[in-house]
C-alpha positions in Angstrom: 0.1 0.0 0.1 1.3 3.4 -0.8 0.7 5.9 1.9 2.1 9.4 2.3 1.4 12.2 5.0 -0.8 15.1 4.1 -2.2 17.8 6.3 -5.7 18.9 6.7 -6.6 22.5 8.0 -10.0 22.6 9.6 -11.6 25.9 10.1 -14.6 26.1 12.5 -16.7 29.1 11.7 -19.3 28.6 14.4 -21.9 27.8 12.0 -20.0 25.6 9.3 -16.7 23.7 9.1 -14.3 24.2 6.1 -11.6 21.7 5.2 -8.4 22.4 3.1 -5.7 19.8 2.3 -1.8 20.6 2.0 1.1 18.5 1.1 3.5 20.2 3.5 3.2 21.4 7.1 4.6 24.7 6.3 1.7 25.6 3.8 -0.8 24.1 6.3 0.6 26.5 9.0 0.8 29.5 6.6 -2.9 28.9 5.7 -3.8 28.4 9.4 -2.1 31.6 10.3 -3.8 33.4 7.4 -7.3 32.2 8.5 -6.6 33.3 12.1 -5.7 36.9 10.9 -8.0 37.7 8.1 -11.2 35.7 8.9 -13.7 35.8 11.9 -12.9 32.0 13.0 -13.8 30.3 16.0 -10.8 27.9 15.8 -8.3 26.4 13.4 -6.7 23.0 13.7 -4.1 21.1 11.6 -4.5 17.4 11.4 -1.7 15.0 10.1 -3.2 12.2 8.1 -1.9 9.1 6.2 -3.5 9.0 2.8 -3.0 6.4 0.0 -1.1 7.7 -2.8 -1.7 5.9 -6.1 -2.2 8.9 -8.2 -0.8 12.6 -8.5 -2.0 15.4 -10.6 0.4 17.9 -12.1 -1.0 21.5 -12.3 0.0 23.4 -15.2 -1.7 26.8 -15.4 -5.2 26.0 -16.2 -4.6 22.4 -17.5 -4.1 19.3 -15.2 -2.2 16.1 -16.1 -2.5 12.5 -14.4 0.3 10.6 -13.1 0.4 7.1 -11.5 2.7 6.3 -8.6 5.3 3.7 -9.7 7.3 3.5 -6.4 7.6 5.3 -3.1 11.4 5.9 -2.7 11.0 7.4 0.8 8.7 9.8 2.6 10.2 12.7 0.5 10.6 11.1 -2.7 8.1 9.3 -5.2 8.6 7.8 -8.7 5.6 8.7 -11.0 4.8 8.0 -14.6 2.5 10.2 -16.8 -0.7 8.6 -17.9 -2.5 8.8 -21.3 -5.6 11.2 -21.4 -8.0 11.2 -24.2 -10.3 14.1 -24.3 -13.9 14.1 -25.9 -15.3 17.6 -26.4 -18.5 16.5 -28.3 -20.8 17.6 -25.3 -19.1 21.0 -25.0 -20.8 24.0 -26.6 -18.6 26.4 -28.5 -19.8 29.9 -29.3 -18.1 32.7 -31.3 -15.5 34.7 -29.4 -11.9 34.7 -28.0 -9.2 33.5 -30.4 -11.7 31.1 -32.4 -14.4 30.2 -30.1 -15.4 30.2 -26.3 -16.6 27.3 -24.4 -19.0 28.2 -21.5 -19.3 24.7 -20.2 -15.8 23.1 -20.2 -16.7 20.8 -17.4 -18.7 18.8 -20.0 -15.6 17.3 -21.5 -15.1 13.6 -21.1 -11.8 12.3 -20.3 -10.5 8.7 -20.6 -7.4 8.1 -18.6 -5.1 5.0 -19.2 -1.8 3.8 -18.1 1.1 4.6 -20.4 3.9 2.0 -20.1 5.9 3.9 -22.6 6.0 7.1 -20.5 9.3 7.8 -18.6 9.6 7.5 -14.8 10.1 10.7 -13.0 10.9 11.6 -9.5 8.9 14.1 -7.6 9.9 15.4 -4.2 8.2 16.9 -1.1 9.3 20.4 -0.5 8.0 23.1 1.8 5.8 24.2 -1.0 4.4 20.6 -1.6 5.1 18.1 -4.1 7.6 19.4 -6.8 9.6 18.3 -9.7 11.8 21.3 -10.7 9.1 24.0 -11.0 6.2 21.8 -11.8 3.6 21.4 -8.9 1.9 18.2 -8.1 -0.9 17.1 -5.8 -2.1 13.7 -4.3 -5.5 12.5 -5.8 -7.6 9.6 -5.1 -8.2 8.8 -8.8 -6.6 10.0 -11.9 -7.6 13.4 -13.0 -6.7 15.3 -16.2 -8.3 18.6 -17.5 -7.8 20.5 -20.6 -8.8 24.1 -20.6 -10.5 24.7 -24.0 -10.6 28.3 -23.7 -6.9 28.8 -24.2 
C-alpha cells in the first residue's frame, strides 16, 4: 500500500466547518495563520493524516495532467509516470469569441485516462511548497485526474 502524509486544515466558523488539504506542514501552518488573521474564525486545527497515494496530478496553469505512482522511494521522494488522457469535447458548447471560440461549459468534457507504459518514470519530491519536480507542482489525488482548458 502506497501511503504518504498530508495535512488537513480545519476551520470552524461556528456555523460551518471548512477543510483544506496541503502536502506540506509549512503550507498548512501558513494557511492556518492566514485564516486566523483575516477571517472571523472560532478555531483552526491542523490534522496530520496518512492517505493512500496511487495517483498525482500535475497542475500546469489551467490544465491538469494525470500521473500514476510507480514506487515510493522515501517519505520525501516518489517515482511517478505520466498517464495517457484522451479528451472528448463532443458535449461541449462552443460559441464565437476569443481566439476562435469560447466554451461556456468546459466541465462537460469527457476524459478517458489509461496507463502509459512507454512514458518515462520521473521523481517528484516533497518540499516546503508541496510535491514538486523542478518548478512543476503536483498534488495527491484519489483517482487519476486530467483537464484541458479549451478556452486557451
